[in-house]
BAFI-3210 file (N, C-alpha, C; in Angstrom, 3 decimals, decimal comma, padded with zeros to 6 digits):
// residues 85
n [1|2|3|4|5|6|7|8|9|10|11|12|13|14|15|16|17|18|19|20|21|22|23|24|25|26|27|28|29|30|31|32|33|34|35|36|37|38|39|40|41|42|43|44|45|46|47|48|49|50|51|52|53|54|55|56|57|58|59|60|61|62|63|64|65|66|67|68|69|70|71|72|73|74|75|76|77|78|79|80|81|82|83|84|85]
n.u [003,336|002,684|000,135|000,564|001,986|-000,036|-001,808|-000,135|000,048|-002,547|-002,872|-001,076|-002,392|-004,574|-003,239|-002,437|-004,797|-005,703|-003,700|-004,502|-007,123|-006,762|-005,254|-007,041|-008,732|-006,974|-007,089|-009,375|-009,095|-006,349|-004,577|-005,201|-005,257|-002,826|-000,587|-001,481|-001,567|001,181|001,980|000,556|001,622|004,144|003,617|002,459|004,676|006,347|004,725|004,688|007,270|007,531|008,151|010,806|013,734|015,101|013,465|011,262|012,365|012,733|010,159|009,126|010,597|009,557|006,923|007,059|007,922|005,723|003,780|004,598|004,583|001,950|000,854|001,963|000,711|-002,037|-001,896|-001,137|-003,338|-005,343|-004,548|-004,619|-007,481|-008,624|-007,654|-007,663|-009,844]
n.v [002,603|001,758|000,641|-001,471|-003,115|-003,512|-005,073|-007,337|-008,210|-008,978|-010,952|-012,722|-013,313|-014,751|-016,857|-018,138|-018,734|-020,564|-022,625|-023,397|-024,367|-026,388|-028,002|-028,756|-030,339|-032,340|-034,143|-035,713|-036,523|-037,290|-038,403|-037,201|-034,521|-033,831|-033,146|-030,840|-029,183|-028,980|-027,602|-025,171|-024,189|-023,633|-021,643|-019,756|-019,035|-017,825|-015,668|-014,262|-013,225|-011,540|-008,872|-008,650|-008,403|-010,695|-012,828|-011,988|-012,222|-014,943|-015,901|-014,845|-016,338|-018,936|-018,500|-018,273|-020,906|-022,334|-021,573|-022,747|-025,398|-025,789|-025,203|-027,276|-029,475|-028,930|-029,189|-031,934|-033,113|-032,503|-033,693|-036,432|-036,526|-036,151|-038,010|-040,556|-043,367]
n.w [-004,298|-001,687|-002,000|-003,574|-001,866|000,072|-001,481|-001,904|000,640|001,231|-000,522|000,550|002,806|001,787|000,749|003,183|004,269|002,464|003,101|005,675|005,174|003,290|004,950|006,786|005,213|004,638|006,728|006,119|003,324|002,595|000,771|-001,678|-001,188|000,043|-001,821|-002,862|-000,656|-000,152|-002,326|-001,975|000,428|-000,494|-002,425|-000,827|000,661|-001,198|-001,902|000,573|000,731|-001,545|-001,813|-001,810|-004,053|-004,871|-004,511|-005,916|-008,431|-008,662|-008,495|-010,888|-012,786|-012,029|-012,724|-015,431|-016,105|-015,105|-016,820|-019,187|-018,605|-018,125|-020,562|-022,165|-020,857|-021,529|-024,338|-024,533|-023,294|-025,040|-027,326|-026,455|-025,852|-028,406|-029,961|-032,756|-032,594]
ca.u [004,051|001,957|-001,132|000,956|002,292|-001,240|-002,351|000,664|-000,204|-003,821|-002,662|-000,403|-003,358|-005,417|-002,416|-002,492|-006,093|-005,522|-003,007|-005,414|-008,340|-006,228|-004,811|-008,293|-009,149|-006,001|-007,464|-010,213|-008,712|-004,950|-003,821|-005,579|-005,029|-001,461|000,238|-002,040|-001,110|002,555|002,131|000,025|002,636|005,265|003,159|002,333|006,031|006,747|003,893|005,105|008,519|007,410|008,678|012,369|014,037|015,575|012,304|010,560|012,957|012,445|008,743|008,951|011,030|008,557|005,634|007,338|007,976|004,437|002,931|005,109|004,103|000,402|000,582|002,236|-000,327|-003,210|-001,714|-001,155|-004,740|-006,184|-004,166|-005,294|-008,921|-009,303|-006,908|-008,569|-010,046]
ca.v [001,453|001,175|-000,031|-002,778|-003,911|-003,990|-006,104|-008,482|-008,666|-009,657|-012,185|-013,670|-013,858|-015,724|-018,144|-018,659|-019,269|-021,925|-023,522|-023,693|-025,060|-027,625|-028,689|-029,288|-031,289|-033,471|-035,129|-036,551|-037,139|-036,857|-038,819|-036,336|-033,150|-033,543|-032,484|-029,492|-028,472|-028,707|-026,521|-023,886|-023,685|-023,050|-020,429|-018,685|-018,551|-016,871|-014,501|-013,508|-012,519|-011,004|-007,575|-008,693|-008,554|-012,036|-013,753|-011,558|-012,688|-016,332|-016,121|-014,552|-017,544|-019,999|-018,274|-018,626|-022,298|-022,953|-021,361|-023,659|-026,768|-025,760|-025,224|-028,622|-030,273|-028,656|-029,672|-033,350|-033,585|-032,419|-034,861|-037,730|-036,425|-036,184|-039,042|-041,463|-044,676]
ca.w [-003,685|-000,542|-002,412|-003,973|-000,683|000,675|-002,297|-001,657|002,132|001,255|-001,294|001,401|003,752|001,054|000,813|004,604|004,426|001,648|003,770|006,704|004,644|002,711|006,135|007,409|004,323|004,731|007,707|005,484|002,150|002,616|-000,515|-002,816|-000,904|000,506|-002,782|-002,937|000,508|-000,207|-003,413|-001,412|001,280|-001,383|-002,998|000,202|001,031|-002,289|-001,742|001,734|000,371|-002,822|-001,858|-002,050|-005,397|-005,267|-004,526|-007,168|-009,646|-008,631|-008,853|-012,197|-013,499|-011,791|-013,451|-016,888|-016,216|-014,886|-018,030|-020,249|-018,131|-018,262|-022,056|-022,630|-020,386|-022,365|-025,690|-024,406|-023,024|-026,179|-028,221|-025,927|-025,915|-029,615|-030,903|-033,356|-031,869]
c.u [003,339|000,811|-000,602|001,399|001,024|-001,915|-001,476|000,313|-001,588|-003,727|-002,015|-001,445|-004,196|-004,550|-002,406|-003,772|-006,232|-004,914|-003,922|-006,462|-007,912|-005,741|-005,947|-008,813|-008,269|-006,461|-008,591|-009,855|-007,253|-004,213|-004,012|-005,110|-003,635|-000,477|-000,190|-001,532|000,298|002,745|001,626|000,869|003,834|004,904|002,938|003,666|006,479|005,937|004,336|006,362|008,570|008,021|010,238|012,684|014,431|014,379|011,372|011,098|012,729|010,996|008,399|009,364|009,937|007,369|005,830|007,247|006,529|003,546|003,356|004,603|002,552|000,069|000,872|001,168|-001,651|-003,152|-001,734|-002,591|-005,624|-005,832|-004,759|-006,780|-009,411|-008,460|-007,929|-008,614|-009,546]
c.v [000,816|000,397|-001,367|-003,648|-004,363|-005,047|-007,407|-009,029|-009,382|-010,919|-013,212|-014,334|-014,902|-017,052|-018,837|-019,336|-020,660|-023,025|-024,175|-024,696|-026,342|-028,469|-029,380|-030,429|-032,535|-034,478|-036,198|-037,318|-036,842|-037,305|-037,821|-034,901|-032,793|-032,813|-031,045|-028,684|-028,116|-027,547|-025,200|-023,381|-022,971|-021,720|-019,320|-018,150|-017,543|-015,525|-013,590|-012,700|-011,950|-009,594|-007,536|-009,002|-009,961|-012,909|-013,235|-012,250|-014,245|-016,615|-015,790|-015,687|-018,637|-019,731|-018,556|-020,179|-022,986|-022,664|-022,407|-025,056|-026,835|-025,949|-026,523|-029,532|-030,195|-029,428|-031,227|-033,874|-033,427|-033,497|-036,235|-037,691|-036,642|-037,098|-040,023|-042,713|-045,775]
c.w [-002,474|-000,942|-003,037|-002,829|000,107|-000,187|-002,022|-000,276|002,062|000,419|-000,370|002,404|003,172|001,088|002,124|004,800|003,689|002,372|004,947|006,260|004,067|003,941|006,728|006,453|004,290|005,651|006,982|004,318|001,913|001,379|-001,584|-002,387|-000,391|-000,455|-002,933|-001,888|000,384|-001,272|-002,762|-000,469|000,687|-001,889|-002,029|000,711|000,052|-002,257|-000,579|001,430|-000,971|-002,942|-002,097|-003,446|-005,730|-005,289|-005,609|-008,350|-009,735|-009,111|-010,298|-013,165|-013,251|-012,618|-014,940|-017,022|-016,045|-016,068|-019,073|-019,850|-018,492|-019,739|-022,562|-022,171|-021,130|-023,770|-025,602|-024,077|-024,245|-027,287|-027,811|-026,076|-027,387|-030,678|-031,523|-032,615|-032,590]
res [x|x|x|x|x|x|x|x|x|x|x|x|x|x|x|x|x|x|x|x|x|x|x|x|x|x|x|x|x|x|x|x|x|x|x|x|x|x|x|x|x|x|x|x|x|x|x|x|x|x|x|x|x|x|x|x|x|x|x|x|x|x|x|x|x|x|x|x|x|x|x|x|x|x|x|x|x|x|x|x|x|x|x|x|x]
***
């Protein structure tokens, strides 16, 4: 259990680092990087509270929905890429 908490803490540190780096990039290209910064802040928040059962359940649901959205995006991109001219 302790090893899992250490891993979650390191993942949270990576999330905080991503927030800082994307925050620095916002100053140069804020139109492109701003949505990424919002997403990373949300993911860092979920990672920090991963030890609690309620947040763990929410992140499991979000993971399932993210997989479905990514799958649909891949399907649509292949349809658009290989559609007849």
